[in-house]
C-alpha positions, -999 to +999 in steps of 0.1 A: +355-618-286+366-632-320+326-635-334+299-609-341+269-610-318+233-600-324+218-596-293+185-591-284+173-572-251+158-603-236+177-629-234+171-668-213+190-669-182+201-699-164+209-692-125+237-707-110+244-713-070+276-710-065+300-699-098+309-669-114+315-674-146+341-652-167+340-639-206+366-660-220+358-693-200+349-724-211+326-744-181+307-776-179+271-769-159+253-799-145+218-781-152+190-803-133+165-773-119+131-772-141+139-736-146+172-739-156+165-769-183+140-748-200+160-717-200+188-741-218+162-756-242+151-721-250+188-712-260+193-742-282+225-759-291+249-732-301+223-702-286+229-673-262+216-671-227+229-655-200+245-673-167+231-657-135+250-658-100+226-662-068+232-643-041+218-671-014+232-707-030+200-719-009+167-707-031+158-732-051+139-712-077+157-674-072+143-645-096+164-617-109+162-600-069+180-630-054+207-628-086+240-606-085+233-577-111+266-586-129+265-615-154+281-631-184+266-638-216+275-674-231+272-696-263+258-731-253+281-766-270+255-787-277+255-806-244+273-836-236+247-861-220+213-863-200+210-884-169+184-884-141+163-856-158+194-831-159+219-823-182+254-816-185+260-781-209+293-766-215+286-731-218+314-704-237+315-673-221+317-643-245+308-606-226+300-594-193+262-578-193+240-561-163+206-572-157+178-545-160+147-561-150+125-593-159+109-601-190+091-636-178+096-660-152+078-690-161+088-716-179+120-697-170+136-666-162+140-639-192+159-610-185+163-576-202+203-572-200+228-542-210+262-556-224+288-541-211+314-524-231+351-534-229+379-506-227+413-520-241+437-496-240+475-502-246+491-471-228+524-470-201+493-473-171+482-506-190+512-525-200+528-518-158+497-534-149+501-562-171+536-567-163+528-566-126+500-592-127+524-609-149+549-609-125+531-622-090+513-650-113+549-663-120+559-657-083+526-681-073+537-705-097+569-707-090+558-714-048+535-738-058+543-775-066+504-782-080+512-757-110+532-766-138+557-746-148+540-741-184+516-718-172+537-687-173+541-691-206+504-694-216+497-667-192+528-645-208+512-653-247+474-642-235+465-615-265+456-588-245+446-575-207+410-584-206+419-621-215+446-621-186+425-604-163+395-629-165+413-662-169+434-649-134+401-642-120+386-673-128+415-692-105+422-679-075+405-683-046+379-653-044+347-648-027+319-647-050+312-607-043+350-603-053+344-619-082+314-600-091+333-569-083+363-579-114+329-591-140+313-560-135+348-540-142+345-531-180+384-517-178+408-544-180+435-518-166+410-515-133+404-556-136+443-561-133+448-531-104+421-554-086+442-584-088+477-570-079+463-571-047+447-607-045+480-619-064+499-605-038+482-620-008+488-654-025+522-654-029+526-644+009+503-675+016+527-694-009+557-680+008+545-687+042+534-722+036+568-731+016+587-713+043+568-740+064+576-769+045+605-766+044+613-761+082+594-788+091+613-812+073+640-801+084+627-815+123+618-851+130+609-836+167+566-840+160+565-812+190+591-790+175+569-796+143+534-789+162+550-754+177+566-745+138+530-750+124+513-731+151+535-704+149+536-701+108+493-703+115+497-671+137+521-657+115+499-662+085+466-647+099+489-612+112+498-613+073+461-619+059+447-595+087+426-603+120+389-591+106+396-614+073+375-649+089+372-658+048+409-654+039+423-665+067+404-698+069 
């Protein structure tokens, strides 16, 4: 992590509606709810708080039972500004935690936590998993026009498997449940193995989109172009699995 942390057993918790944040990632948060503002104030600039994800984003004042069990401990960067009674905060992910129980709920959630230990290794299995993930990630970058080629070097230069897994997990279009599964796993090699399946899916989608783009550019007949689009859409659905409605969309 790059720093020694002195953890308290009870920490302020800030719930977020629709995001799962990973260690190593720096993200901005728009904070507006009274309990969330109180948690941010309790942590203070440079202090620590837990970011937990709501199971149902429509709940206005969630308790611990409305949050996923696994969360991320983060350090607060001094907030950027205040507007309309809310704040724009920057938080830096530090480590995985499991939420145990509630110490208090007012004026903000205070929860007991257990840190999830990371288990880095440099055995052949880990090196093979890392290499496979890098190959797939580089393939996706090559296929996607909106991904700069420089990202390939950046991924390759990451110092360990944990950072590689968390960075890729933060940028893949995954469901909250899939992200929580990755957040809960303390073994980087296991996270890389989980990511392999997701990346293979992304390669399939990107290859299909590239093939479709190339073929539709070859014809100027609108009717033929529409037929190609519909056929490729059916191909994508078949490749992703008919029951996986969220990924189909």
